[in-house]
N, C-alpha and C positions, 0 to 999 in steps of 0.2 A: 603714462598718465598717473597723476597723483590721486590719492584717495579723496582729497578735497574736490578735485575736478570731477571725479566719478560721482560723488555725492551731488555736486551741482548739476550734472547731467541727469541724474535720477530725479532730482527736485524739479528741474525744468520739464521733464517728461510728465511728471505727476501734475504739475500746474497746467500743462497743455491739456491733459486728460480732464482735469477739473473744468477748464473753460469749455471744452466740448460737451461735457455732461450738463453744464449750466445752460448752454445754448439749446441742447436737446430738450431739457426740462422746460425752458421757456416756450419752445415751439410746441411741445405737447400740451402745455397749459393753454396756449392760444387756441389750438385745435379743439381741445375739450370744451373750452368756453363757447366756441362757434357751434359745435355739435349740440351742446346743452341748449343754446338759444333756439336752434332749429327744432329740437325735440319738443321744447315748450310750445312752440308755434303749432307743431303737428298735434299735440295733445289738445290745445285750445280748439283747433279745427275739428278734431274728432268729437270733442265735447259738444260743440255747436251742432254737429250732425246728429249726435245721439239725442240731444234736446229736441231738435226738430222732429225726429222719428217718434220720440215718446209723445210729443204734443199731437202729432198727426194720428197716432194710434190711441190717443186719450189714456195714456198710461200714467200720467202725472196729474 
């Protein structure tokens, strides 16, 4: 095996690793976005509940 082909092998493995990391990053970003949206929905729901409780107890 020549040193050029060894460098090519290392370069190919490095590029494969980069592709896998990019795929993982994209998957994580999508999951974080989904979770963020769900959390915002839950906060809005909790805010509505708290507003109704405060109104019922004449706290506001």
